[in-house]
PAZAPA-4460 file (N, C-alpha, C; in steps of 0.05 Angstrom, whole numbers, plus 32768, in hexadecimal, padded with zeros to 4 digits):
% residues 324
    n_x    n_y    n_z   ca_x   ca_y   ca_z    c_x    c_y    c_z   seq   type   mol
   7C56   82B1   80CE   7C5C   82B8   80B2   7C7B   82B9   80AF     1      M     A
   7C89   82C3   80C3   7CA6   82C5   80C2   7CB2   82A9   80BD     2      F     A
   7CA7   8295   80CB   7CB2   827A   80C8   7CAD   826F   80AC     3      A     A
   7C97   8278   809F   7C91   826E   8085   7CA5   8276   8070     4      R     A
   7CB1   828E   8073   7CC4   8296   805E   7CE1   8294   8066     5      W     A
   7CE7   8293   8080   7D03   8292   8089   7D0F   8277   8082     6      I     A
   7CFF   8261   8085   7D0A   8246   8080   7D12   8243   8062     7      K     A
   7D01   824B   804E   7D09   8249   8033   7D21   825B   802D     8      P     A
   7D23   8272   803A   7D39   8284   8036   7D53   8277   803F     9      L     A
   7D52   826B   8057   7D6A   825E   8061   7D72   8247   804F    10      L     A
   7D5F   8238   8045   7D65   8221   8033   7D72   822B   8019    11      S     A
   7D67   8241   800F   7D72   824C   7FF6   7D8E   8256   7FFB    12      A     A
   7D92   8263   8012   7DAD   826D   8019   7DC1   8256   801B    13      T     A
   7DB8   8240   8027   7DCA   8229   802A   7DD2   821D   800F    14      A     A
   7DBE   821C   7FFD   7DC3   8212   7FE2   7DD7   8224   7FD4    15      L     A
   7DD4   823E   7FD7   7DE6   8251   7FCA   7E03   824E   7FD4    16      C     A
   7E05   824A   7FEF   7E1F   8246   7FFA   7E2C   822D   7FF0    17      I     A
   7E1C   8217   7FEF   7E26   81FE   7FE5   7E2F   8200   7FC8    18      A     A
   7E1E   820D   7FB8   7E25   8211   7F9C   7E3E   8221   7F98    19      A     A
   7E40   8236   7FA9   7E58   8247   7FA8   7E71   8238   7FAF    20      S     A
   7E6F   8226   7FC4   7E86   8216   7FCD   7E8E   8203   7FB7    21      A     A
   7E79   81F6   7FAA   7E7F   81E3   7F95   7E8D   81F0   7F7D    22      A     A
   7E84   8209   7F76   7E90   8217   7F5F   7EAC   8220   7F66    23      S     A
   7EB1   8225   7F80   7ECB   822F   7F88   7EE0   8218   7F8C    24      A     A
   7ED6   81FF   7F8C   7EE8   81E8   7F90   7EFD   81E7   7F7A    25      A     A
   7F15   81DE   7F82   7F2B   81DD   7F6F   7F25   81CC   7F57    26      W     A
   7F2D   81D6   7F40   7F2A   81C7   7F27   7F45   81C8   7F19    27      Q     A
   7F4F   81B1   7F0F   7F69   81B2   7F00   7F66   81C1   7EE7    28      P     A
   7F7B   81CE   7EDF   7F7A   81DF   7EC6   7F89   81D2   7EAF    29      T     A
   7F93   81BA   7EB4   7FA2   81AA   7EA0   7FA0   818D   7EA8    30      Q     A
   7FA8   817A   7E96   7FA7   815E   7E9D   7FB6   8157   7EB7    31      P     A
   7FAB   8145   7EC6   7FB7   813C   7EDF   7FC7   8122   7ED9    32      V     A
   7FE0   8122   7EE2   7FF1   810B   7EDE   7FF4   80FB   7EF8    33      T     A
   7FEE   80E1   7EF6   7FF2   80CE   7F0C   800C   80BF   7F06    34      L     A
   8020   80C4   7F16   803A   80B7   7F12   803A   809D   7F22    35      V     A
   803F   8087   7F13   8042   806C   7F20   805F   8065   7F1E    36      V     A
   806D   8063   7F35   808A   805F   7F34   8092   8042   7F30    37      P     A
   8081   8033   7F23   8087   8017   7F1D   807D   8010   7F01    38      Y     A
   8082   7FF8   7EF8   807B   7FF0   7EDD   805D   7FEB   7EDB    39      T     A
   8052   7FEC   7EC2   8035   7FE6   7EBF   802F   7FC9   7EC8    40      P     A
   8016   7FC6   7ED0   800D   7FAC   7ED8   800D   7FA6   7EF6    41      G     A
   801A   7FB8   7F06   801B   7FB4   7F22   8001   7FBD   7F2F    42      T     A
   7FFD   7FB7   7F49   7FE5   7FC0   7F57   7FE3   7FDE   7F57    43      G     A
   7FFA   7FEC   7F5A   7FFA   8009   7F5B   7FF1   8014   7F40    44      I     A
   7FFA   8007   7F2B   7FF3   8010   7F10   7FD4   800C   7F0C    45      D     A
   7FC9   7FF6   7F16   7FAD   7FF2   7F13   7F9D   8007   7F21    46      L     A
   7FA6   800F   7F39   7F99   8025   7F48   7F98   803E   7F38    47      I     A
   7FB0   8045   7F2D   7FB2   805E   7F1D   7FA0   805E   7F05    48      A     A
   7F9E   8047   7EF8   7F8D   8046   7EE0   7F70   8046   7EE6    49      R     A
   7F68   803C   7EFD   7F4C   803F   7F05   7F46   805C   7F0B    50      Q     A
   7F58   806A   7F18   7F53   8086   7F1D   7F53   8096   7F04    51      L     A
   7F65   808F   7EF1   7F66   809E   7ED8   7F4D   809A   7EC7    52      S     A
   7F3F   8084   7ECB   7F27   807E   7EBC   7F0F   808C   7EC7    53      A     A
   7F0F   8091   7EE2   7EF7   809C   7EEF   7EF9   80BA   7EF7    54      H     A
   7F11   80C4   7EFA   7F14   80E0   7F04   7F0F   80F6   7EEF    55      L     A
   7F15   80F1   7ED5   7F11   8107   7EC2   7EF5   8114   7EC2    56      P     A
   7EE1   8103   7EC5   7EC5   810E   7EC4   7EC0   8122   7EDB    57      S     A
   7ECD   811D   7EF2   7ECA   812E   7F09   7EDC   8146   7F08    58      A     A
   7EF4   8143   7EFE   7F08   8158   7EFF   7F07   8169   7EE5    59      L     A
   7EFB   815F   7ED1   7EF9   816F   7EB8   7F13   8170   7EA8    60      G     A
   7F26   815F   7EAE   7F3F   815D   7EA0   7F48   8140   7E9C    61      Q     A
   7F57   813A   7E88   7F62   811F   7E85   7F74   8118   7E9D    62      P     A
   7F74   80FE   7EA4   7F86   80F5   7EB9   7F98   80E0   7EAD    63      V     A
   7FB1   80E5   7EAC   7FC5   80D5   7E9E   7FD6   80C5   7EB1    64      I     A
   7FDA   80AB   7EAB   7FEB   809A   7EBB   8006   8099   7EAE    65      V     A
   801B   809F   7EBD   8036   809E   7EB3   8047   808C   7EC5    66      E     A
   8051   8076   7EB9   8063   8063   7EC7   807F   806D   7EC6    67      N     A
   808B   8073   7EDD   80A6   807C   7EDF   80B5   8069   7EF3    68      V     A
   80BD   8051   7EE8   80C7   803C   7EF9   80E5   8040   7EFE    69      A     A
   80EF   8032   7F13   810B   8032   7F19   8112   8038   7F35    70      G     A
   8127   802B   7F3F   8132   8031   7F5A   811D   802D   7F70    71      A     A
   810F   8017   7F6F   80FB   8010   7F83   80E6   8027   7F87    72      S     A
   80DF   8034   7F71   80CB   8049   7F71   80D5   8064   7F77    73      G     A
   80EF   8067   7F7C   80FB   8081   7F83   80FB   8095   7F6C    74      N     A
   80FF   808B   7F54   8101   809E   7F3D   80E7   80AC   7F39    75      I     A
   80D1   809D   7F37   80B7   80A9   7F33   80AE   80BA   7F4B    76      G     A
   80B4   80B0   7F63   80AC   80BF   7F7B   80BA   80DA   7F7D    77      S     A
   80D4   80DA   7F76   80E3   80F3   7F77   80D8   8107   7F62    78      E     A
   80D0   80FC   7F4C   80C5   810E   7F37   80AD   811D   7F42    79      R     A
   809B   810F   7F50   8084   811D   7F5B   808B   812F   7F72    80      V     A
   809F   8127   7F82   80A8   8138   7F98   80B2   8153   7F8E    81      A     A
   80BD   8153   7F76   80C9   816C   7F6A   80B5   817B   7F58    82      R     A
   809D   816F   7F55   8089   817C   7F43   807C   8194   7F50    83      A     A
   8070   81A5   7F40   8061   81BC   7F4A   804A   81B3   7F5B    84      K     A
   8047   81BE   7F74   8031   81B5   7F86   8017   81C2   7F7F    85      P     A
   800C   81BB   7F68   7FF2   81C7   7F60   7FDC   81B3   7F5A    86      D     A
   7FE1   819A   7F61   7FCC   8185   7F5D   7FCD   8178   7F41    87      G     A
   7FDF   8180   7F30   7FDF   8175   7F15   7FF2   815E   7F12    88      H     A
   8003   8159   7F26   8015   8142   7F25   8013   8134   7F40    89      T     A
   800B   811A   7F3F   8006   810B   7F58   8015   80F1   7F57    90      L     A
   801A   80E5   7F6E   8028   80CC   7F70   8016   80B7   7F7B    91      L     A
   8016   809F   7F6E   8007   8088   7F78   801C   8075   7F82    92      V     A
   801B   806F   7F9C   8030   805F   7FA8   8025   804A   7FBC    93      Q     A
   8038   8039   7FC5   8033   8025   7FD9   8045   802C   7FF0    94      V     A
   8043   801D   8007   8053   8024   801E   8071   8020   801B    95      N     A
   8079   8016   8004   8096   8015   7FFD   80A2   8031   7FFF    96      T     A
   8091   8046   7FFA   809A   8061   7FFB   80A7   8068   8016    97      L     A
   8099   8062   802C   80A4   8068   8046   80BA   8056   804E    98      V     A
   80BA   803D   8044   80D0   802B   8049   80EA   8036   803D    99      M     A
   80E8   8042   8025   80FF   804C   8017   810D   8062   8027   100      N     A
   80FE   8070   8037   810A   8086   8047   8121   807C   8059   101      K     A
   811E   8064   8063   8132   8058   8074   8146   8047   8065   102      S     A
   813D   803B   804F   814E   8028   8040   8163   8036   802F   103      L     A
   815D   804E   8025   816F   805C   8013   817A   8075   8021   104      Y     A
   8194   8075   8027   81A0   808A   8036   81A7   80A3   8025   105      K     A
   81A9   809F   800B   81B3   80B5   7FFA   819D   80C1   7FE8   106      A     A
   8184   80BF   7FF0   816E   80CA   7FE0   8170   80E8   7FDF   107      L     A
   8169   80F3   7FC8   8169   8110   7FC5   814E   811D   7FCB   108      S     A
   813B   810D   7FD5   8121   8117   7FDD   8118   8108   7FF6   109      Y     A
   8105   8112   8004   80FB   8106   801C   80E1   80F7   8015   110      D     A
   80E1   80DC   8016   80CA   80CC   800F   80B1   80D1   8020   111      P     A
   80B5   80DE   8037   809E   80E5   8048   8099   8103   8048   112      V     A
   80AE   8113   804E   80AA   812F   8052   80A5   813F   8038   113      G     A
   80AC   8134   8021   80A8   8143   8008   808D   813E   7FFB   114      D     A
   807A   8132   800A   8060   812C   7FFE   8049   8135   8010   115      F     A
   8033   813B   8004   801A   8141   8012   8007   8129   800E   116      T     A
   7FFF   811B   8022   7FEC   8105   801F   7FD1   810F   8014   117      P     A
   7FC7   8101   8000   7FAD   8108   7FF4   7F98   80F4   7FFC   118      V     A
   7F9C   80DB   7FF7   7F88   80C7   7FFE   7F94   80AB   7FFD   119      A     A
   7F8D   809B   8011   7F93   807F   800F   7F7F   8073   7FFB   120      Q     A
   7F88   805F   7FEC   7F76   8052   7FD9   7F6E   8036   7FE0   121      T     A
   7F80   8028   7FED   7F7B   800B   7FF2   7F8F   7FFF   8006   122      S     A
   7F88   7FE6   800E   7F9A   7FD5   801E   7FA1   7FBC   800E   123      W     A
   7FB9   7FB2   8012   7FC1   7F98   8006   7FCD   7F87   801C   124      G     A
   7FC4   7F6E   801D   7FCC   7F5C   8033   7FE2   7F49   802B   125      T     A
   7FF6   7F45   803D   800B   7F32   8039   8006   7F19   804B   126      L     A
   800B   7F02   8040   8008   7EE9   804E   8023   7EDC   8053   127      L     A
   8027   7ED1   806B   803F   7EC1   8070   8039   7EA5   8067   128      L     A
   8048   7E9B   8053   8043   7E81   8048   805C   7E70   8049   129      V     A
   8058   7E55   8047   806F   7E43   8048   806B   7E2D   8033   130      A     A
   8081   7E23   802A   8080   7E0B   801A   8077   7DF4   802C   131      N     A
   8063   7DE4   8023   8058   7DCF   8034   806C   7DBA   803D   132      P     A
   8083   7DB8   802F   8097   7DA4   8036   80A7   7DAC   804F   133      N     A
   80A6   7DC5   8056   80B4   7DCE   806F   80A6   7DC1   8087   134      V     A
   80B6   7DB5   8098   80AA   7DA8   80AF   809F   7DBC   80C4   135      Q     A
   808A   7DB5   80D0   807E   7DC5   80E6   8079   7DE2   80DE   136      K     A
   8066   7DE5   80CB   805F   7E00   80C2   8041   7E06   80C5   137      T     A
   8034   7DF8   80D7   8017   7DFB   80D9   8010   7E15   80E7   138      A     A
   8020   7E1E   80FA   801A   7E36   8109   8032   7E49   8109   139      T     A
   802D   7E62   8112   8042   7E76   8114   8057   7E6D   8129   140      V     A
   804D   7E62   813F   8060   7E5A   8154   8072   7E43   814B   141      S     A
   8067   7E32   813A   8078   7E1C   812F   808D   7E27   811C   142      E     A
   8085   7E3B   810C   8099   7E47   80FA   80AF   7E55   810A   143      V     A
   80A7   7E63   811F   80BB   7E71   8130   80CD   7E5D   813E   144      V     A
   80C2   7E48   8149   80D2   7E34   8157   80E5   7E26   8144   145      N     A
   80DC   7E20   812B   80ED   7E13   8118   8104   7E25   8110   146      A     A
   80FF   7E3F   810D   8114   7E52   8105   8128   7E55   811C   147      A     A
   811E   7E55   8135   8130   7E58   814C   8141   7E40   8150   148      K     A
   8136   7E28   8148   8146   7E0F   814B   815C   7E0E   8137   149      A     A
   8158   7E1B   8120   816D   7E1B   810B   8172   7E38   8102   150      K     A
   817F   7E48   8113   8183   7E64   810C   8191   7E68   80F1   151      P     A
   8184   7E78   80E0   8190   7E7E   80C6   8190   7E68   80B1   152      G     A
   8184   7E51   80B7   8184   7E3B   80A4   816B   7E3A   8093   153      Q     A
   8154   7E41   809F   813B   7E42   8090   813C   7E5C   807F   154      L     A
   8130   7E5C   8068   8132   7E72   8055   8118   7E80   804F   155      T     A
   8119   7E99   8048   8102   7EA7   803F   8109   7EB8   8027   156      Y     A
   80F7   7EBA   8014   80FB   7EC8   7FFB   80ED   7EE3   7FFB   157      A     A
   80F7   7EF6   7FEC   80EA   7F10   7FE8   80EE   7F18   7FCB   158      T     A
   80DE   7F2B   7FC1   80E3   7F36   7FA6   80FB   7F49   7FA5   159      P     A
   8108   7F4D   7FBB   811F   7F5F   7FBC   8123   7F6C   7FD7   160      G     A
   813B   7F76   7FDC   8141   7F83   7FF5   8130   7F9D   7FF8   161      V     A
   8124   7FA0   8010   8115   7FB8   8015   80F8   7FB8   800B   162      G     A
   80EF   7FA2   7FFF   80D3   7FA0   7FF7   80C1   7F9C   800F   163      T     A
   80A7   7FA1   800C   8095   7F9C   8023   8096   7F7F   802C   164      P     A
   809B   7F6C   801A   809D   7F50   8021   80B5   7F4C   8033   165      H     A
   80CC   7F5A   802D   80E4   7F57   803C   80E1   7F63   8058   166      H     A
   80D8   7F7C   8059   80D6   7F89   8073   80C0   7F7C   8085   167      L     A
   80AB   7F71   8079   8097   7F63   8088   80A3   7F4B   8096   168      S     A
   80B4   7F3C   8087   80C1   7F25   8093   80D5   7F2D   80A8   169      M     A
   80E3   7F43   80A2   80F6   7F4D   80B6   80E8   7F55   80D0   170      A     A
   80D1   7F61   80CE   80C1   7F68   80E5   80B8   7F4F   80F4   171      L     A
   80AF   7F3B   80E5   80A6   7F22   80F1   80BD   7F14   8100   172      F     A
   80D4   7F14   80F4   80EB   7F07   8101   80F5   7F16   8119   173      L     A
   80F5   7F30   8117   80FE   7F41   812E   80EB   7F3E   8146   174      Q     A
   80D1   7F3E   8140   80BD   7F3C   8156   80BD   7F20   8162   175      R     A
   80C2   7F0C   8152   80C1   7EF0   815C   80DC   7EE6   8167   176      S     A
   80F2   7EF4   8160   810C   7EEB   8169   8117   7ED4   8159   177      G     A
   810C   7ECE   8142   8116   7EB8   8131   8129   7EC3   811D   178      A     A
   8138   7EB0   8110   814B   7EB7   80FB   8147   7EA6   80E3   179      E     A
   8147   7EB2   80CB   8145   7EA4   80B2   8159   7EB1   809E   180      M     A
   8160   7EA2   8089   8171   7EAC   8075   8161   7EBA   805F   181      L     A
   8167   7ED3   805A   8159   7EE3   8045   8165   7EDD   802A   182      H     A
   8153   7ED5   8017   815B   7ED0   7FFB   814C   7EE4   7FE9   183      V     A
   8158   7EFB   7FE2   814A   7F0F   7FD2   814B   7F07   7FB4   184      P     A
   8135   7F0C   7FA6   8133   7F07   7F8A   812F   7F21   7F7B   185      Y     A
   8130   7F21   7F61   8129   7F39   7F51   810D   7F36   7F47   186      K     A
   80FA   7F3A   7F59   80DE   7F37   7F52   80D1   7F20   7F60   187      G     A
   80B7   7F1F   7F5E   80A7   7F0B   7F6D   80A7   7EF0   7F5F   188      T     A
   80A7   7EEF   7F44   80A4   7ED6   7F35   80B8   7EC1   7F3D   189      A     A
   80D2   7EC8   7F3C   80E7   7EB5   7F42   80E5   7EAB   7F5F   190      G     A
   80DE   7EBD   7F71   80DC   7EB6   7F8D   80C6   7EA1   7F91   191      A     A
   80AF   7EA6   7F85   8098   7E94   7F87   809F   7E79   7F7B   192      V     A
   80AC   7E79   7F64   80B4   7E60   7F57   80C5   7E4F   7F69   193      T     A
   80D8   7E5B   7F76   80EA   7E4B   7F88   80DB   7E44   7FA2   194      D     A
   80C9   7E54   7FAB   80B9   7E4D   7FC2   80A8   7E35   7FBD   195      L     A
   809B   7E35   7FA6   808A   7E1E   7F9E   809B   7E05   7F99   196      L     A
   80B3   7E09   7F90   80C5   7DF3   7F8A   80D3   7DE7   7FA2   197      G     A
   80CF   7DF4   7FB9   80DB   7DE9   7FD2   80F7   7DF3   7FD7   198      G     A
   8101   7E05   7FC6   811C   7E0F   7FC9   811D   7E26   7FDE   199      R     A
   8106   7E31   7FE4   8103   7E46   7FF8   80ED   7E3C   800C   200      I     A
   80F1   7E43   8025   80DE   7E3A   803A   80C6   7E4C   803E   201      D     A
   80CB   7E66   8041   80B6   7E78   8048   80B6   7E92   8037   202      Y     A
   809F   7EA0   8039   809D   7EBA   802A   8084   7EC8   8033   203      M     A
   8085   7EE2   8033   806D   7EF3   8035   8064   7EF9   8018   204      F     A
   804B   7EF2   8012   8040   7EF6   7FF7   8025   7F05   7FF8   205      L     A
   8020   7F16   7FE4   8005   7F22   7FE3   7FF0   7F0D   7FE1   206      P     A
   7FD9   7F11   7FED   7FC5   7EFC   7FEF   7FBC   7EF2   7FD4   207      V     A
   7FB9   7F04   7FC0   7FAF   7EFC   7FA6   7FC3   7EEB   7F97   208      H     A
   7FDD   7EEE   7F9E   7FF2   7EDD   7F91   7FF2   7EC2   7F9F   209      V     A
   7FF0   7EC2   7FB9   7FF3   7EA9   7FC9   7FDA   7E97   7FC8   210      A     A
   7FC2   7EA3   7FC6   7FA9   7E94   7FC9   7FA6   7E7C   7FB7   211      L     A
   7FAD   7E7F   7F9E   7FA9   7E69   7F8B   7FBB   7E51   7F92   212      Q     A
   7FD3   7E57   7F9C   7FE6   7E42   7FA3   7FDE   7E35   7FBE   213      H     A
   7FD2   7E45   7FD0   7FC8   7E3A   7FE9   7FB1   7E27   7FE4   214      I     A
   7F9F   7E2F   7FD3   7F87   7E1F   7FCD   7F8F   7E05   7FBE   215      Q     A
   7FA5   7E06   7FAF   7FAF   7DEE   7FA1   7FC0   7DDC   7FB2   216      A     A
   7FC5   7DE5   7FCB   7FD5   7DD5   7FDD   7FF3   7DD7   7FD8   217      G     A
   7FFB   7DEB   7FC9   8017   7DEF   7FC3   8026   7E01   7FD7   218      K     A
   8016   7E10   7FE6   8021   7E21   7FFB   8010   7E1F   8014   219      L     A
   801D   7E23   802B   800F   7E22   8044   800D   7E3E   804F   220      K     A
   7FF4   7E47   8055   7FF0   7E61   8060   7FF4   7E60   807F   221      A     A
   8007   7E70   8089   800D   7E70   80A5   7FFE   7E86   80B4   222      I     A
   7FFF   7E9E   80AA   7FF2   7EB5   80B7   7FEF   7ECC   80A3   223      A     A
   7FDB   7EDD   80A9   7FD7   7EF4   8099   7FE0   7F0D   80A8   224      T     A
   7FEB   7F20   8098   7FF5   7F38   80A4   7FE0   7F4E   80A8   225      G     A
   7FC7   7F48   80A2   7FB2   7F5B   80A4   7FA8   7F5D   80C1   226      S     A
   7F97   7F72   80C6   7F8D   7F76   80E1   7F78   7F61   80E8   227      A     A
   7F6A   7F56   80D4   7F56   7F42   80D8   7F5B   7F2A   80C6   228      K     A
   7F4F   7F14   80CC   7F51   7EFC   80BC   7F44   7F02   80A0   229      R     A
   7F4E   7EF5   808C   7F44   7EF9   8071   7F2B   7EE7   806C   230      L     A
   7F17   7EF2   805F   7EFF   7EE1   8059   7F06   7EC9   8047   231      P     A
   7F1B   7ECC   8036   7F23   7EB6   8025   7F31   7EA0   8034   232      Q     A
   7F3D   7EA7   804C   7F4C   7E94   805C   7F44   7E97   8079   233      L     A
   7F2C   7E91   8080   7F22   7E97   809B   7F30   7E87   80B2   234      P     A
   7F3D   7E71   80AB   7F4B   7E61   80BF   7F68   7E69   80C3   235      D     A
   7F71   7E7C   80B3   7F8D   7E85   80B6   7F8E   7E9D   80C9   236      V     A
   7F9D   7E9B   80DF   7F9E   7EB1   80F3   7FAE   7EC9   80E9   237      P     A
   7FAA   7EDF   80F7   7FBB   7EF6   80F1   7FD5   7EF4   8102   238      T     A
   7FE9   7F03   80FA   8001   7F04   810A   7FFC   7F0E   8126   239      L     A
   7FE9   7F20   8129   7FE3   7F2B   8144   7FD7   7F15   8155   240      A     A
   7FC5   7F05   8149   7FB9   7EEF   8158   7FCE   7EDB   8161   241      E     A
   7FE3   7ED8   8151   7FF9   7EC5   8158   800C   7ED1   816C   242      A     A
   8008   7EEA   8173   8018   7EF7   8187   8033   7F01   817E   243      G     A
   8036   7F03   8163   8050   7F0C   8158   8052   7F2A   8156   244      V     A
   803E   7F37   814D   803E   7F54   814A   8022   7F5F   8150   245      T     A
   8020   7F75   815E   8006   7F80   8165   7FF9   7F90   814F   246      P     A
   8008   7F96   813A   7FFC   7FA5   8124   7FFD   7F95   810A   247      D     A
   7FEE   7F9F   80F6   7FED   7F90   80DD   8004   7F9B   80CB   248      N     A
   800B   7F8B   80B7   8020   7F92   80A4   8014   7F96   8088   249      I     A
   7FFA   7F9B   8086   7FEE   7FA0   806C   7FFC   7FB7   805E   250      D     A
   7FFE   7FB4   8044   8009   7FCA   8033   7FF3   7FDE   802D   251      M     A
   7FFA   7FF8   8031   7FE7   800C   8029   7FEE   8017   800E   252      W     A
   7FDA   8020   7FFF   7FDE   802D   7FE5   7FD0   8048   7FE7   253      Y     A
   7FDB   805C   7FD9   7FCE   8076   7FDA   7FD9   808A   7FC6   254      G     A
   7FCD   80A1   7FC7   7FD4   80B7   7FB5   7FE0   80CE   7FC5   255      V     A
   7FF7   80D8   7FBB   8004   80EF   7FC9   800A   8105   7FB5   256      L     A
   800C   811D   7FBF   8012   8135   7FAF   802C   8141   7FB9   257      A     A
   8039   8152   7FA9   8051   815F   7FB3   804C   816F   7FCC   258      P     A
   8060   8172   7FDD   805E   8182   7FF5   8056   819F   7FED   259      K     A
   8044   81AA   7FFD   803C   81C6   7FF7   8023   81C8   7FE6   260      G     A
   8017   81B2   7FDE   7FFF   81B2   7FCF   7FE8   81BE   7FE0   261      T     A
   7FDA   81D3   7FD6   7FC5   81E0   7FE6   7FB0   81CD   7FF1   262      P     A
   7FA6   81D4   8008   7F92   81C3   8016   7F79   81BF   8005   263      A     A
   7F70   81D4   7FF6   7F57   81D1   7FE7   7F5B   81BE   7FD0   264      D     A
   7F73   81BD   7FC5   7F7A   81AA   7FAF   7F79   818D   7FBA   265      V     A
   7F86   818A   7FD1   7F87   816F   7FDE   7F6B   8165   7FE5   266      V     A
   7F5B   8177   7FF0   7F3F   8170   7FF8   7F2E   8168   7FE0   267      E     A
   7F31   8176   7FCA   7F21   8170   7FB2   7F2A   8155   7FA7   268      R     A
   7F44   8151   7FA5   7F4E   8137   7F9A   7F45   8120   7FAC   269      L     A
   7F47   8124   7FC7   7F3E   810F   7FD9   7F21   8109   7FD6   270      N     A
   7F11   811D   7FD2   7EF4   8119   7FCF   7EEE   8108   7FB6   271      L     A
   7EFB   810F   7FA0   7EF5   8101   7F87   7F01   80E5   7F86   272      E     A
   7F18   80E2   7F92   7F24   80C7   7F94   7F13   80B5   7FA5   273      I     A
   7F08   80C0   7FBA   7EF6   80B0   7FCB   7EDD   80A7   7FBC   274      G     A
   7ED3   80B7   7FAB   7EBB   80B0   7F9B   7EC2   8098   7F89   275      K     A
   7EDA   8099   7F7D   7EE2   8084   7F6B   7EE5   8069   7F7B   276      V     A
   7EF1   806B   7F92   7EF6   8052   7FA2   7EDC   8045   7FAB   277      L     A
   7EC7   8054   7FAD   7EAD   8049   7FB6   7E9E   803B   7FA0   278      R     A
   7EA7   803C   7F87   7E99   8030   7F71   7E9E   8012   7F70   279      Q     A
   7E89   8002   7F6D   7E8B   7FE5   7F6E   7E9E   7FD9   7F5A   280      P     A
   7E9F   7FE4   7F42   7EB1   7FD9   7F2D   7ECE   7FDE   7F35   281      D     A
   7ED3   7FF4   7F43   7EEF   7FF9   7F4B   7EF7   7FE5   7F61   282      V     A
   7EE5   7FE0   7F74   7EEA   7FCD   7F89   7EF0   7FB1   7F7E   283      A     A
   7EE1   7FAA   7F69   7EE5   7F90   7F5D   7F00   7F8E   7F4F   284      K     A
   7F07   7FA4   7F42   7F21   7FA5   7F35   7F38   7FA3   7F49   285      S     A
   7F35   7FB1   7F5F   7F4A   7FB0   7F74   7F4C   7F94   7F7F   286      F     A
   7F35   7F87   7F83   7F35   7F6C   7F8E   7F45   7F59   7F7D   287      E     A
   7F46   7F5D   7F63   7F55   7F4B   7F51   7F73   7F4D   7F57   288      S     A
   7F7B   7F63   7F63   7F97   7F66   7F6A   7F9C   7F63   7F89   289      Q     A
   7F89   7F58   7F96   7F8C   7F53   7FB3   7F8A   7F6B   7FC4   290      G     A
   7F7D   7F80   7FBA   7F7B   7F99   7FC9   7F5E   7F9E   7FD2   291      M     A
   7F5B   7FAD   7FE8   7F41   7FB5   7FF2   7F40   7FD3   7FF2   292      V     A
   7F2C   7FE0   7FE5   7F2B   7FFD   7FE5   7F2A   8009   8001   293      P     A
   7F36   8020   8005   7F36   802D   801F   7F33   804B   801B   294      A     A
   7F1E   8056   8025   7F19   8073   8023   7F22   8081   803C   295      V     A
   7F32   8095   803A   7F3C   80A3   8051   7F3E   80C1   804C   296      S     A
   7F41   80D0   8062   7F46   80ED   8060   7F64   80F1   805B   297      T     A
   7F6C   8108   8051   7F88   810E   804F   7F97   810C   806A   298      P     A
   7F8A   8115   807F   7F97   8114   8099   7F9B   80F8   80A3   299      A     A
   7F87   80E7   809F   7F89   80CB   80A8   7F9F   80BC   8098   300      A     A
   7FA0   80C2   807E   7FB4   80B6   806D   7FD0   80C0   8076   301      F     A
   7FD2   80D9   807C   7FEC   80E4   8084   7FF5   80D8   809E   302      G     A
   7FE3   80D3   80B1   7FEA   80C6   80CA   7FF3   80AA   80C6   303      A     A
   7FE7   809C   80B3   7FEF   8081   80AD   800B   8080   80A1   304      L     A
   8010   8093   808F   802B   8094   8082   8040   809A   8097   305      V     A
   803B   80AD   80A9   804F   80B4   80BD   8054   809C   80D0   306      A     A
   803F   808F   80D9   8042   8078   80EB   8051   8062   80DE   307      K     A
   804B   805C   80C5   8058   8046   80B6   8075   804C   80B2   308      D     A
   807C   8065   80AC   8098   806D   80A8   80A8   8067   80C1   309      A     A
   809D   806D   80D8   80AB   8069   80F1   80AF   804B   80F6   310      Q     A
   809A   803B   80F1   809C   801F   80F6   80B1   8011   80E5   311      R     A
   80B1   8017   80CB   80C4   800A   80BA   80E0   8014   80BE   312      W     A
   80E3   802D   80C7   80FD   8038   80CD   810A   8028   80E4   313      A     A
   80FA   8020   80F7   8104   8010   810E   810C   7FF4   8104   314      E     A
   80FC   7FE9   80F2   8102   7FCE   80E8   811C   7FCE   80D8   315      V     A
   811F   7FE3   80C7   8137   7FE5   80B6   8150   7FE9   80C8   316      V     A
   814E   7FFA   80DC   8164   8000   80ED   816D   7FE7   80FD   317      K     A
   8159   7FDA   8108   815F   7FC2   8119   816B   7FAC   8108   318      K     A
   8161   7FA9   80EF   816B   7F94   80DD   8183   7F9C   80CD   319      G     A
   818C   7FB5   80D0   81A3   7FBF   80C1   819F   7FBA   80A3   320      N     A
   8187   7FC1   809A   8180   7FBC   807E   8185   7FD5   806D   321      I     A
   8191   7FD2   8056   8196   7FE8   8044   8193   7FE0   8027   322      T     A
   8188   7FF2   8017   8184   7FEB   7FFB   8197   7FFB   7FE9   323      A     A
   81A9   800B   7FF5   81BC   801B   7FE5   81D1   800A   7FD8   324      D     A
***
C-alpha cells in the first residue's frame, strides 16, 4: 500500500519543483535590445532579426534590433560593454570581436573581458578561391609553391585590414611560409569585382558569396576553412587536409551580455536562443547567408571565444598587423 501512494506523491512533488523553478526563471521587465555593431543586411543583422522575431513570445517583452555601426564593430560593442548587466542589452557579434582585441591598441573597453558569453548562434565558412587565370591553382600546394616562387608578387584581396578574410589569409600564409601582397578594399563588393576581373589573384570569401561564381566557372575553389568538407563542394579539401593548418578558420557568430550579468539571466537567454536556433525556418534563413545554426552552452561558447582570441592574437603579432 505504501508503494501505491508514495510514487504519485513523488511525481507530484517533482512537478511542483519543476513548476516552481519555471516560475522563478528570469523574466525581462522591459524590452530587450539586441545591438548589432554593423549596418543592416549583414549576416549578423539577419541573426538578430530572427531572434527578435521569435524571442518575444518566450520572454514576454519586445526584442528590438538596434544597428550601431562604425569602427569595425567597436562602437556598438563598447556600448553593450558599458550597459547595465541585467539582460536587457545584448550584443550580436562575429569573431571580429576577438580579433579587434589585438588589432586596436587604444580601445577603451576589453573586447573579451568586458563580456559574458551567452550563446553561439552559428558558424560561417570561408573559402580560399582564385581567379582561374592564375597559373597552377588546382591545389593548396600549387598555390603555396607559386607564391614562394614569386614572393610578394601574387596578390590577395580583403574587405579591409583586420577583417576575418584578412586574418584568415595571414594565418594561411604564416603556416605555409608563402608570401603574397595584401590589397585591402573598403568592403567586399569592390574586392570581388577585381578578383573576378583578374586584377586580384586570391581571396578568402564566405561560401555563399563564392559559390555562385565557382559554379559559373568564374572562380576556382582551392580549399575550405571549415573542419569538414562542404556538402556543396565535396571535392574541395579542407585546409587541414592540405596540411596547412590543423584547425578550422570558420567564423563564429554569437550573443554576448555585459560582464557581470547574473548566471540565471544568462542561462534563461541561452535556453530560449537555443529553442529559436532549432526551428527549421531559422535554419533555412541562416543558410541563405551561408551560416549553419550552432547551439551551445554559455561555457562552451566562452571557451571558444577565449581560444579564438589567443589564436588571432598570435597571428596579428607575428604579422605585425594593426588597424589603428
